[in-house]
C-alpha positions in Angstrom: -25.0 -7.2 4.1 -21.9 -5.5 5.5 -18.9 -7.6 6.0 -15.3 -7.0 7.2 -12.9 -6.6 4.3 -9.2 -5.8 4.5 -8.0 -3.5 1.7 -4.4 -2.9 0.7 -2.8 -0.9 -2.0 0.6 -1.6 -3.6 2.6 0.4 -6.2 0.2 0.2 -9.0 -1.4 -2.5 -6.9 -4.4 -1.9 -4.6 -5.5 -4.5 -2.1 -8.5 -5.5 0.1 -8.4 -8.2 2.7 -11.0 -10.4 4.2 -11.7 -13.7 6.0 -14.6 -16.1 6.5 -17.0 -17.0 3.6 -19.9 -14.7 2.9 -23.1 -15.5 1.1 -21.5 -14.1 -2.0 -18.7 -16.6 -1.8 -16.1 -13.8 -1.1 -13.9 -14.4 2.0 -14.3 -11.8 4.7 -12.6 -11.1 8.0 -13.8 -12.7 11.2 -16.0 -10.7 13.5 -13.2 -10.0 15.9 -11.8 -6.6 14.9 -8.3 -7.6 16.0 -8.1 -10.9 14.2 -7.7 -11.4 10.5 -7.9 -14.6 8.5 -8.1 -14.1 4.7 -7.5 -10.5 3.9 -8.2 -8.9 0.6 -5.8 -6.7 -1.3 -6.2 -4.2 -4.2 -3.2 -4.1 -6.4 -2.3 -1.8 -9.3 0.6 -3.3 -11.1 2.4 -1.6 -14.0 2.0 -3.0 -17.5 5.7 -3.9 -17.9 5.3 -6.2 -14.9 3.4 -9.1 -16.4 5.5 -10.3 -19.2 8.9 -12.2 -19.4 11.5 -9.6 -20.4 13.2 -12.1 -22.9 10.3 -13.9 -24.5 7.6 -11.1 -24.1 5.2 -13.9 -23.0 3.3 -14.2 -19.7 4.9 -16.5 -17.2 2.8 -18.6 -14.8 4.5 -18.4 -11.4 5.5 -21.3 -9.3 4.8 -21.2 -5.6 8.5 -20.7 -5.0 8.7 -17.8 -7.5 5.8 -16.1 -5.8 7.5 -16.2 -2.4 10.9 -15.3 -3.7 9.9 -12.5 -6.1 11.5 -14.5 -8.9 8.4 -13.6 -10.9 8.9 -9.8 -11.1 6.3 -9.3 -13.9 3.0 -10.3 -12.5 -0.1 -11.0 -14.5 -3.7 -11.4 -13.2 -3.3 -15.1 -12.5 0.0 -14.7 -10.6 -1.4 -11.7 -8.6 -4.4 -13.8 -7.7 -2.2 -16.7 -6.7 0.0 -14.5 -4.5 -3.1 -12.9 -2.9 -4.5 -16.3 -1.9 -1.2 -17.2 -0.2 -1.0 -13.8 1.5 -4.7 -14.0 2.7 -5.9 -11.3 0.3 -9.2 -11.5 -1.6 -9.6 -8.2 -3.5 -7.0 -6.9 -6.0 -7.1 -4.0 -8.3 -7.1 -4.6 -12.0 -4.0 -2.4 -12.5 -2.9 0.0 -15.2 -6.2 0.1 -16.9 -5.1 3.1 -19.0 -2.5 1.0 -20.9 -4.0 -0.2 -24.2 -2.5 -3.7 -24.0 -3.4 -4.2 -20.4 -6.9 -2.8 -21.0 -7.3 -5.6 -23.6 -5.9 -8.1 -21.1 -8.5 -7.1 -18.5 -11.4 -7.4 -20.9 -10.2 -10.9 -22.0 -9.7 -12.3 -18.6 -12.1 -10.6 -16.2 -15.9 -10.6 -15.8 -18.1 -8.6 -13.5 -19.6 -10.7 -10.8 -22.7 -8.5 -10.6 -21.5 -6.4 -7.7 -19.2 -4.1 -9.5 -16.3 -6.3 -8.6 -14.5 -8.5 -11.1 -13.3 -12.1 -11.1 -11.0 -14.2 -13.3 -13.0 -16.0 -16.0 -13.5 -19.6 -15.0 -12.0 -19.2 -11.5 -13.8 -20.7 -8.4 -16.2 -18.3 -6.7 -14.0 -18.2 -3.6 -11.0 -16.8 -5.6 -9.9 -13.2 -5.1 -12.0 -10.4 -6.8 -10.6 -7.4 -8.7 -11.6 -3.8 -8.8 -10.5 -1.3 -11.5 -7.7 0.7 -9.9 -4.4 2.4 -11.0 -1.8 4.9 -10.0 -1.0 8.0 -12.1 1.6 10.7 -11.9 0.7 14.4 -12.4 3.6 16.7 -13.3 3.0 20.4 -14.2 4.2 24.0 -13.7 2.2 26.5 -11.7 2.2 29.1 -13.4 3.1 27.5 -16.7 6.7 27.9 -18.1 8.1 29.9 -15.2 6.4 28.5 -12.1 7.4 25.7 -9.7 6.9 22.2 -10.8 4.6 20.2 -8.5 4.6 16.4 -8.9 1.8 14.3 -7.3 0.9 10.6 -7.5 -2.8 9.7 -7.3 -4.6 6.4 -7.0 -7.8 6.1 -9.1 -10.7 3.6 -8.8 -13.3 3.2 -11.5 -16.6 1.4 -11.3 -16.7 -0.3 -14.8 -15.2 -0.5 -18.3 -17.3 2.5 -19.4 -15.7 4.7 -16.8 -12.2 3.3 -17.6 -12.7 4.1 -21.3 -14.0 7.6 -20.4 -10.8 8.2 -18.4 -8.6 6.9 -21.2 -10.3 9.3 -23.7 -9.7 12.3 -21.4 -6.1 11.3 -20.5 -4.9 10.4 -24.0 -4.2 13.9 -25.3 -2.0 14.6 -22.2 0.0 11.3 -21.8 1.7 8.5 -23.8 -0.6 5.8 -22.3 1.2 3.0 -24.1 4.4 3.6 -22.2 5.4 1.3 -19.3 5.0 2.3 -15.7 2.7 5.0 -14.2 0.9 7.2 -16.8 2.6 10.6 -16.6 0.1 13.3 -17.2 1.1 16.8 -17.9 -1.8 18.1 -15.9 -2.3 19.5 -12.4 -3.9 17.4 -9.7 -6.8 19.9 -9.9 -7.4 19.3 -13.6 -7.0 15.5 -13.3 -9.6 15.5 -10.5 -12.0 17.4 -12.8 -11.4 14.9 -15.7 -11.9 11.9 -13.4 -15.2 13.1 -11.8 -16.4 14.2 -15.3 -15.7 10.7 -16.6 -17.8 9.1 -13.8 -18.7 10.7 -10.5 -18.4 7.2 -8.9 -14.7 7.2 -9.6 -12.6 7.6 -6.4 -9.4 9.7 -6.1 -6.9 9.0 -3.3 -3.6 10.9 -3.1 -0.8 8.3 -2.9 2.0 8.2 -0.3 1.1 11.8 0.6 4.2 12.7 2.6 7.0 11.5 0.4 9.2 14.6 -0.6 8.8 14.6 -4.4 5.6 12.9 -5.3 3.4 13.3 -2.2 0.7 15.9 -2.2 2.1 17.2 1.1 5.7 16.5 0.1 8.5 18.8 1.2 10.0 19.1 -2.3 7.0 19.7 -4.5 3.8 19.3 -2.5 1.2 21.6 -0.9 0.2 22.7 2.6 -3.4 21.6 2.1 -5.6 19.5 -0.1 -7.6 22.7 -1.0 -4.4 24.3 -2.3 -3.8 21.2 -4.5 -7.3 20.3 -5.7 -9.2 23.6 -5.3 -13.0 23.1 -5.5 -12.5 19.3 -5.8 -10.9 19.0 -2.4 -14.1 17.8 -0.8 -14.1 14.9 -3.3 -10.9 13.7 -1.7 -12.3 11.4 0.9 -9.2 9.5 1.9 -5.4 9.7 1.7 -2.8 6.9 1.5 -0.4 7.3 4.4 2.6 5.6 2.6 5.4 3.4 4.0 7.1 6.3 5.7 4.1 7.3 7.9 1.3 5.6 9.8 -2.0 6.6 11.2 -0.5 7.8 14.5 1.5 10.4 12.7 -1.4 11.5 10.6 -3.8 11.8 13.5 -2.2 15.1 14.5 -3.0 16.8 11.1 -6.3 18.7 11.5 -7.2 18.6 7.8 -7.3 14.8 7.9 -9.8 14.5 10.8 -12.7 14.0 8.4 -10.9 11.8 5.9 -10.1 8.1 5.9 -6.5 7.1 6.4 -5.9 4.1 4.1 -2.7 2.0 4.2 -1.6 0.4 1.0 1.9 -0.3 -0.2 4.4 0.0 -3.0 4.6 -3.6 -4.3 6.8 -3.9 -7.4 6.5 -7.7 -7.5 4.0 -10.3 -6.4 6.1 -11.1 -3.3 5.3 -7.6 -1.9 1.5 -7.9 -2.3 -0.2 -7.0 1.0 2.8 -5.3 2.7 0.2 -2.9 4.1 -3.6 -3.4 4.2 -6.8 -1.7 5.4 -9.6 -3.6 6.9 -13.0 -2.1 5.9 -16.5 -2.9 7.2 -18.3 -2.8 3.9 -20.8 -4.3 1.5 -18.9 -6.6 -0.9 -19.5 -4.3 -3.9 -17.8 -1.5 -5.6 -20.2 1.0 -4.1 -19.7 -0.7 -0.8 -16.0 0.1 -1.0 -16.7 3.8 -1.9 -19.2 4.1 1.1 -16.6 2.5 3.5 -14.1 5.1 2.4 -16.5 8.0 2.7 -17.7 7.0 6.2 -14.3 5.8 7.5 -15.8 2.3 8.1 -12.4 0.9 8.9 -11.8 -1.8 11.5 -8.0 -1.4 11.4 -5.0 -0.9 9.2 -1.8 -3.0 9.0 1.3 -1.1 8.6 5.1 -1.2 8.1 6.9 0.6 10.8 7.2 4.1 9.3 10.9 4.2 10.2 11.4 1.6 7.5 10.3 4.0 4.8 13.1 5.6 2.6 12.1 9.1 3.5 11.1 8.9 7.1 13.9 11.1 8.6 15.8 14.1 7.2 19.2 13.6 5.6 21.7 13.7 2.8 22.3 10.2 1.3 25.5 11.2 -0.6 27.2 12.2 2.7 25.5 9.5 4.9 23.8 12.1 7.1 20.6 11.2 8.9 19.0 13.8 11.2 15.9 14.4 13.3 13.7 17.5 12.4 15.2 19.4 15.3 18.7 18.6 14.3 18.0 19.8 10.7 16.5 23.0 11.9 19.5 23.7 14.1 21.7 23.4 10.9 19.5 25.6 8.8 18.3 22.5 6.8 21.7 22.1 5.1 24.1 19.2 5.2 26.8 19.7 7.8 29.3 17.9 5.5 28.9 19.4 2.1 26.6 22.4 2.7 23.9 21.3 0.2 20.2 21.4 1.1 18.9 18.4 3.1 16.0 16.3 1.9 13.4 17.0 4.6 11.6 13.7 5.4 8.1 12.6 6.2 8.4 13.1 9.9 9.6 16.7 9.5 6.9 17.5 7.0 4.1 16.0 9.2 5.3 18.0 12.2 5.2 21.2 10.3 1.5 20.7 9.5 0.5 19.1 12.8 -1.1 20.1 16.1 -0.6 18.3 19.4 -0.1 14.5 19.3 -2.8 12.1 20.4 -2.4 9.7 23.3 -2.1 6.1 22.1 -2.5 2.7 23.7 -1.1 -0.6 22.5 -2.7 -3.9 23.3 -0.7 -7.1 23.9 -1.5 -8.2 20.4 0.0 -5.1 18.9 -3.2 -3.2 18.1 -2.5 0.6 18.5 -5.5 2.8 19.4 -5.7 6.5 19.5 -8.5 9.1 19.2 -11.9 7.7 19.8 -13.2 8.4 16.3 -10.1 7.0 14.5 -9.6 3.3 13.5 -6.7 1.4 15.2 -3.7 -0.1 13.5 -0.9 -2.5 13.9 2.7 -2.7 12.6 4.1 -5.9 11.0 7.0 -7.1 8.9 6.8 -9.4 5.9 7.1 -13.1 6.8 9.8 -13.6 4.2 11.9 -10.9 5.8 11.5 -12.3 9.2 12.6 -15.8 8.0 15.7 -14.4 6.4 16.5 -12.3 9.5 16.3 -15.3 11.9 18.2 -17.6 9.5 20.8 -15.1 8.7 20.5 -15.7 4.9 19.1 -13.9 1.9 15.4 -13.5 1.6 15.3 -14.9 -2.0 16.8 -18.3 -1.1 15.1 -21.6 -1.3 15.6 -22.2 2.5 13.6 -19.0 3.3 10.9 -20.0 0.8 10.5 -23.4 2.4 10.2 -21.9 5.8 7.5 -19.5 4.6 5.7 -22.3 2.8 5.5 -24.4 5.9 3.9 -21.7 7.9 1.4 -20.7 5.2 0.5 -24.3 4.6 -0.1 -24.7 8.3 -2.0 -21.6 9.1 -3.7 -20.8 5.7 -2.2 -17.4 4.9 0.7 -15.1 5.7 -1.5 -12.5 7.4 -3.0 -15.2 9.6 0.5 -16.2 10.6 1.6 -12.6 11.3 -1.6 -11.5 13.2 -3.2 -14.5 14.8 -1.0 -17.5 15.4 0.2 -18.0 18.9 3.8 -18.8 19.7 3.2 -22.4 20.8 1.3 -23.1 17.6 4.0 -21.3 15.5 6.7 -23.5 17.1 4.8 -26.6 15.9 5.4 -25.4 12.3 8.8 -23.6 12.4 11.8 -22.8 14.5 11.8 -21.2 17.9 13.6 -18.2 16.6 11.2 -17.5 13.8 8.2 -18.0 16.0 9.7 -15.6 18.6 10.5 -13.1 15.8 6.8 -13.1 14.6 5.5 -12.6 18.1 8.1 -9.9 18.9 7.2 -7.9 15.8 3.5 -8.2 16.7 4.2 -6.8 20.2 6.3 -3.9 18.9 9.7 -5.3 20.2 11.8 -3.9 17.4 15.3 -2.7 16.6 15.1 0.3 14.2 17.5 2.2 12.0 15.2 4.9 10.4 15.3 5.5 6.6 16.3 8.9 5.1 16.8 10.5 1.7 16.0 7.4 -0.4 17.8 5.0 2.0 15.3 2.4 3.3 15.3 1.9 7.1 16.1 -1.3 8.8 13.5 -2.8 11.2 14.2 -6.1 12.9 12.7 -8.0 15.8 14.6 -8.0 19.1 15.8 -11.6 18.9 19.1 -13.5 18.8 19.7 -14.6 15.2 20.3 -18.2 14.5 24.0 -19.1 14.0 25.0 -19.2 10.4 
């Protein structure tokens, strides 16, 4: 039976979100397409992120450490705990190509019979996992003398047999035991061939496709089309990840993406960032159901950061503090007006270069943005921790901020329920007027924005008066 699941991907962390309890015991989203309750996230966290750097032992996170990000090295348990607080019910079993993490997965996860995995001994309602990871492809085309494309890809696999087949094919081309993303000295085309040969049920999704250096469309080392990057395997690319510096509205104008799903995941380098962006799928609660939802664009909505907050949204030159619009860059010949060096052309510039006319959009009072009739809607949000810090005028990793976030999550059940569904009167029963107003302001798109550029993250804040002190 099809249910509504929210899927989110974070840096080496993929996520699905859902609300409501299904017959399988997996929470799913309510039947209202604009209201989320208990989302699911898929996460793909790097191997170096689940052990204490001093003792080399796994650390169980406290509630405070999850909220504050004091637990920078998540393990399966801490990711699951964070997901429950966020309202996420499907995570990816990250970094499955790393030998130590591969053993960790086998020791701690069991297939629930659907192709999804769960922690051994965990309650049936706890988050599920799916095999997923992020890899880096770096190569020269032609070899030795050619340019050096660099592309990041997200991979999903149906089972341990497929995981082991991928490891066998990747091992000659990469030091799989190294921390971080596996770096394969293979083209995106060759990697796609290896992946589909390992198991045709594997899924390949280009990650953060517009970022200058590692996006498949990136201005520094990317391509003008998926066919140029993947050759005969381009038709097997059924979705792209929009990344923090773009959103569906920007991607709707790119003709090549009309027949591909636009999924929104996020770069989460700690458990605190799980579910920064999510994708709500209408799907069967199985691995094959996830693949079918991607193939058919069965997406109820996506939840996004404002693209201006991404570190490569605008053009610019960080060393000189120069931030420019695409038109301004063109008028300067794409060189820095201060030092004369080449500008880093951002996501907005690159999208405009491959786009046709923009689509008309409409935004509901609850912040849901709709566009072309055949494309899923989306909404833009800001992490609850960041909003609490903004309204209190203090650091986001403080105990005061953690307590404010705790109160809201305890009251409403999950962070995404707070951000998407809770009304201002109900919010004010659980928190300050300023924080309640900030949550509603973000939901309705009332934001103050300083766009990011050339590796400098943007600043996005609600249009509110900050609390004194």
